[in-house]
C-alpha positions, 0 to 999 in steps of 0.5 A: 287593095280594093278597100284602099281604092275604096277609101281613096275613091270615098276621100276624093269624093269628100274633097270634091263635096267640100269644094267651095263654089265661086261664081266670076262674072267677067266684064266682057267676053272671053278674051285675054282681058281676063286670062289670069282667071282662065290660067288659074282654072286651067292650072289648078290653083283655084282647086289647090285653094279648095275653089270650084270657080264658075267663069261667066263670060260678059257681053254687051248686054250683061252688066256686072253691076246687075247680076251681082245684085241679082245674086248671079255672081259672087265676084265681079270683074268691074271698072271702079267708076262704074262700081262707085257709081253703083255704090252711090246709088245703093249698091254696096260694092266693095274692091277687094283686089286690083290685078289692073296697076294701069288703065288700057283706054285712050281715044283713037283719032284719024289725023285727017279729022284735024285732031292733034290734041285734046284742045282739038276736041271741040266741035268734034264727034267722039265715039263713047262706050256706055253701059258704065264706061263712059264715066271716065269720058264724062270726067275728063271732058268735064275737066276740059270745059267741054260740054257733051250735049252737042253745043257749039264749042263742046262735043257730039258724043256718039254712043259707040257699039263695041266695034270700031266702025265709026272710025272706020266709016267717019262717022266720028273724029275719035273712037274709044279704043283699049290698048289691047283690043280695039286699037288693033282692030283699027290697025287690022282694018287698014289703017296705018298708025301713022294715020292715027293719033291716040290719047292715053287717059294714063298720059292725060292724067284722067285714068281711072282704075279698071278690072277690079274684083268687087264683092257686095259688102254684106256678104264681105262681113261674113268670115267664111265668104272673106276667107273664100275671097283670100283663096280665090285673090290668091289663086287668080294673082298666081294665074295673073303672074303666071299669064304675065310670064307665059303669054302665049300659052295663056292666050292659048288658054283663053281660046280653049275657053271661048265657046263663041269660036270669035276669037283668033290665036294671032289677036289674043296673043296680042292682046295677051301682050298688051294686058301684061303691060296693065297687070305688071307691077300689081301684086293685086293690092290696091294701090290707095293713092290711084283709087284716090285719084279715080275719086278725085277724077270722078268728082271733077264733073262739074255740075254732072258729077259721076259721083256727089261724094267720096265713097267711104268703105268702097275698098278694103285691104283686108283680103289682099293682106291675108292672101299675100300673107300666106 
């Protein structure tokens, strides 16, 4: 019996030793926006694939593109505009999976500011996130023919922190919000939905792909790494589908991983409900037509486009083809 236990223990240690390490860098802090990965970890989906996954939360001073460029992560969660801009500048990022089928980005405006349609943006101050998040906005303004330098007839861009203060303090007519996060912060601050006007990027035809999984092209050329990513994507999508079907449980798993203690149960449950709408319908495979729309939107930047040419090799279906087939 003792010999058997020793053998079992050694086998267990061998399994642990053989686990493949994967480091995932998130785009933002621990919250339900990334529930699928935390669920995959908590439910043992990564472990079942022989993976030991480390999830690194992001923050206002963390750019996923810089982290992966410096070797600090194997795979990052990033928005396609930022990934394509980085690729054109020499960082060869490749999209290997797209858990989010649609965009949660929008501009939220105070009705009293006089903004009822995009035509009313002229001569208004609009809050915009930077650190790579400005690209969809700049592309949209370009398509509307609105300069963003503060000149007459254009818009004044207020570099928005990752909060809703500019709207609450009436420093801006509109601010950037996500359907699952900042919009609800405005509501929680006591502003009625009836006093707000929202413009979803999806509804305006200027949505770009968000929260895809990206790796470096040279690493993807290694068959062993590619196989690890197949396992990672398969387990991650299992996590996402579980999170969609069990949103309250998923929110609680996220809370258990929030070392900052900043998140609340009510906010995370509501966020998970909204995030589930964005991942719904995605099995992880990239919709190439949506990627093409993202590229077209970014190229339509007039004199200051986000990217200057159609990218080549910026995404691959090789990983999801295998992950979904097995």
